[in-house]
N, C-alpha and C positions, 0 to 999 in steps of 0.2 A: 796558237792561231794555226791549226793544221788544215783548215779549209781554204781552198784557193778559188776565188771567184774569177779573177782576171789572171792570165799568164801573159809573159812578156817576151817578144822577140828580141828585145833589147831594152835597157833601162837607163842608158847613158844620156848625157847632155848632148847638145847639138854637134860638138866637135869630137865626140867619142867615136870609137870603132863600131859600137852597136848602139845606135840611136834609139831613143824611147819609142816603143810601140807595144801597146797592150792588145790582147784579142780575147774573145770568148765565143762560144757557140750556143745558139738557142734554136731549138727545132731544126730546120735545114738551112740555117744561116751562119756563116762565118763572119764575125764583125771585128774589123781592125779599128782601133782608135788611132787615128793617124797612120801614115805609111810613108816613112822616109825610104831612101835608096837601100839602106842596109836591111831594112825590114822586108822590102820587096824580094831581095835576093835570098833571104831566108825562107820566105814563103814559097818562092819558086823551087828552092832546094828540097824543103821538106814535102811540099805538095799538099793539096787540100785534103787528102784522105788522112794524112798524118795529123794535120792540125784540127780538122773538123770532124773526123771519123768517117767521112764519106767524100768521094771525089765528085759527087753531084751537088755539093753545098753551094748555095748562092753567096756571093761575095759582096759585103757592104764595108764601106769605109766612113767612119764618123769622125768629122774634122773638128779640131778645137780652135785652130787659127792656121795661117797660111805659111808660116816660116818653112823653108825647104826641107829642114830636118824632119818635118812632119807631114809634108805634102809631096816632096820630091820624087817619091817612088810611085805616086798614084797614077801618073800617065803610063809608066811602064807596066804597072799592074793591069790597067785597062787594056793596053795592047796585048799583054800576055793571056789574060782571061778570054778576050774576044777571039784572038787568032788561034790559041792553042786549046782552049777549052770550049770555045764556042758559046760563051755565056757573056752576060751584060754585067757590069759592075754598077752598084748603087752608091752614090756618094751623098752623104747627109751633111749639110752645112748647118752651122748653129744660127744663122741669120740670113735674111735675103741679101744683105750687102756682101757677106762672105760667099754666098752661092754665086753672085756675079763675078767675084774675083776668081773663083774656082772654074767658072766657064771660060774665062780668059786663058787660065793656066791649061786647061785640058784641050780647048779647041784651037784657039789661034796660035798659042805658043808650042803646043806639042802635037797638034794635028790628029787628035783621037776622033775616030769616026763617030758621028752622031748616034748611030745605032749601037755603039759599043758601051754606052754608059748613060745613066740618068743622075741628075743632080736635083736633090729636093731639100727643103728646109726642115729642121727639126720639128717645127709645129705642125708639118703636114706629112710626117714620115709614116704615121699609122703603124708604128712598132710598139708592141705591149712592154718592151724592155726599155724604152726611151720615155722617161717622164718629162723632162724639159732641160734646156740649156741654161747656164748660169753665166751671166756676163762677169768678167774679172779684169784685172789690170796686169798687163805684161809688158810689152814693148811699146814705148810712147808712139813709135811710127805706126803701130797697129791699134791705136786707141779706138775702142768701140768694136773691135773685130776679134777679141780674145775671150774664149769661153771654156767653162768647164761643163760638166753634166751631172744631173741626178739620174741614175739608171736603177732598174729593178731587174736583176739577173737571177733567174732560177729561184725567185722568191726572195732574194737578198737585196737589201738596200745598199746601193754603191754610190759614193760621191767621188767623182774624178775631177781633179782640178785643172788638168791640162797644164800648160806652163803658166805660172802665176807668180806675181811679186807679193801677193797678199793672200791671207787665209780668211779674212773677214767675210767675203761673199758667201763662204760656204758654211760658216758656223751656224746659221739658223737651220741647216739641214742635217746637222749631226745628232743623231739619236742613239740611244743605247744599243749596242750590238751592230751598228752599221759599219761598213767597210769605207775607209777613206784612203784613196790612193793620191798622194800629193807630191808635186814638185818640191824638191828639198836640195838646198845648195849648202856646201861647206865653205866655199870661198865667198868673199865680199862680192856683192852684186846688188844692183837696184832693180833687176828685172826677174829675178827668181827668189822665192821665199828662203830665207836662211833656216836651216834645220832647227836651230835653237829656238828661234821664235815660233816655228811650226809646232814643236813639241810643247812648249810652255803654253801656247793658246789652245791646244786641243787636249791637254790633260784634263781628266775629270769628266769627259763627256761619255765615257764608257764605250769607246769606239775601238775599231781595230785599224791601226795606222800602218800603211806601207809606203816606203819612201821610194820615189822614182825619179827619173830625169837627173840622176845622180852625177856629181863631178868629181868627187874624191871619196870613194867608199871606204878607204882606210880611216879617214877623219871621221866620216859619217858612222862608221861602225860603233863609235862610242855611245850613239843613241840607241843601238840595238841591245839594250840591257833589260828592257821590261818586256813582259810576255805579249803585250799588245802592240809592239812595234817591231816591224820586220822590213827588210828590203823586198821590193816587188819581186815575185817569183819568176825566174827565168824558165822558158820552155826548154826541155831537153828531150830530144827524140830517143825514146827507150826501145824502139823497135829494132 
């Protein structure tokens, strides 16, 4: 598995030093999948030119759910991009309900200027890389508000689970050769899928599996023994 479709500013779980955040570029757009506080600070340190290849890239955040480890850095990102780069951030929500929650987070709670960002839903995003959102089960408190995505990035099919307790919603989308980036937990939990179950239920689909949102990589490394299973690749600034 030499090809890397997504790169990560962090692949850890919510309480880790580097919280999970994937990104990719397509045309003149840098797309972050979620943006926690640790991801924002990494983006600010690296800069758009390093991550996207150009300092003129448009910035988009694709949201899976509203837990702070995945959205806490978005208001800071909006302030930074607007004040320092004089650009607007686009935030894509998986549903209208999540979009309303994000408007509360950005506007009333964080005071982001109306001119500094747009919030749109996935079904109206008009992006050729965004096929559709996939509802999943994660935290009971966010029932109906947690999603993954079916993406098409540079011609490659990508299934991204976001935080999920189950893999079943994504199984119908797994086709030979596609890339699956999945939540994977080593510790007992009811809101994140156990790595053992994930591997067992995806074996035989002919996919390339990347483990993300990891809690104990020493334990999870036992699953990195097949050529089709890897940890999600972390971005390293080689400049």
